[in-house]
C-alpha positions in Angstrom: 0.1 -0.1 0.0 1.5 3.3 -1.2 0.5 6.6 0.8 0.6 9.8 -1.3 3.4 12.2 -0.1 1.8 14.6 2.5 4.2 17.8 2.4 2.9 18.8 5.9 3.7 15.6 7.6 7.4 16.9 8.4 5.9 19.4 10.4 3.8 17.1 12.6 6.7 14.8 12.8 9.0 17.4 14.1 6.7 18.2 17.0 7.4 14.7 18.4 8.2 14.9 22.0 7.3 18.4 22.5 5.4 19.7 25.5 4.0 23.4 25.3 2.3 25.4 27.9 -0.8 27.1 26.4 -2.0 29.5 29.0 -0.9 32.6 30.5 -1.0 31.0 34.2 1.0 27.9 33.1 -1.6 25.4 34.1 -2.7 23.7 30.7 -0.2 22.2 28.3 -0.1 20.3 25.0 2.0 17.2 24.3 2.8 15.7 20.9 3.8 12.1 20.3 4.4 11.2 16.5 6.1 8.5 15.0 6.4 6.8 11.6 5.1 3.4 11.4 4.6 0.9 8.6 1.5 1.5 6.5 -1.3 -0.7 7.6 -5.2 -0.7 7.3 -5.3 0.8 10.8 -2.8 3.4 10.2 -3.0 4.2 6.5 -1.1 7.3 6.8 2.1 5.6 8.2 2.0 7.4 11.4 1.3 6.8 15.0 0.0 9.9 16.9 -1.0 11.3 20.1 -2.0 15.1 20.4 -3.2 15.8 24.0 -4.2 19.0 25.9 -4.0 18.5 29.8 -5.4 20.4 32.6 -4.0 21.8 35.8 -4.0 18.4 37.4 -2.5 16.8 34.5 -5.9 15.3 33.3 -6.4 14.8 29.7 -9.0 17.3 28.4 -8.6 16.7 24.7 -6.8 13.8 22.6 -6.4 13.1 19.1 -4.7 9.7 18.2 -4.9 6.6 16.4 -3.9 4.1 19.2 -7.2 1.9 19.2 -10.3 1.2 17.5 -13.4 3.1 18.7 -17.1 2.2 19.0 -18.0 -0.2 16.0 -14.5 0.4 14.3 -12.9 -3.1 13.8 -9.3 -4.2 13.3 -8.4 -3.5 9.7 -10.0 0.1 9.5 -8.4 3.3 10.1 -8.4 3.9 13.9 -8.2 7.9 14.1 -10.3 9.3 16.8 -10.6 12.1 19.2 -11.2 12.3 23.0 -13.1 15.2 24.8 -13.3 14.3 28.3 -15.1 11.0 28.5 -16.6 11.2 24.9 -14.7 9.1 22.1 -15.5 9.8 18.4 -14.1 8.9 15.1 -11.9 11.3 13.5 -11.5 11.5 9.7 -7.9 12.0 9.1 -7.0 14.0 5.9 -3.3 15.2 6.2 -1.1 16.4 8.9 -2.0 20.2 8.4 -5.8 19.4 8.8 -5.1 17.3 12.1 -3.0 20.1 13.6 -5.7 22.7 12.7 -8.6 20.6 14.0 -6.6 20.0 17.3 -5.6 23.7 17.9 -9.2 24.7 17.1 -10.4 22.2 19.7 -7.8 23.2 22.2 -8.8 26.9 21.9 -12.4 26.0 22.2 -11.8 24.0 25.3 -9.7 26.8 26.9 -12.4 29.3 26.0 -15.1 27.1 27.8 -12.9 26.7 30.8 -12.3 30.4 30.9 -8.7 30.2 30.6 -8.5 32.4 27.5 -10.9 35.1 26.3 
């Protein structure tokens, strides 16, 4: 299985291992874990990823990842999904740039909901 070249994938891969504080008080942070993996039906983009927003107690508030099937997803299907507190929903991965944009938009929305940013 050949994956079309995603020119934005290098940006995502470069974020691997980064932890960034995302509020003025320093209580909320994001973490990026991104690695190349063999292309498979579960990971057709050839990456294993976890992008997470954490709260003041270290709890995960938001997560985008492809670590496991969700709901009615079966082995052999893409495993991309997003977590929002206790809710897990499938996520349609298009490319690295869209994943990052969707993640940051969700982070901003949650920080606004929590009153962390205006």
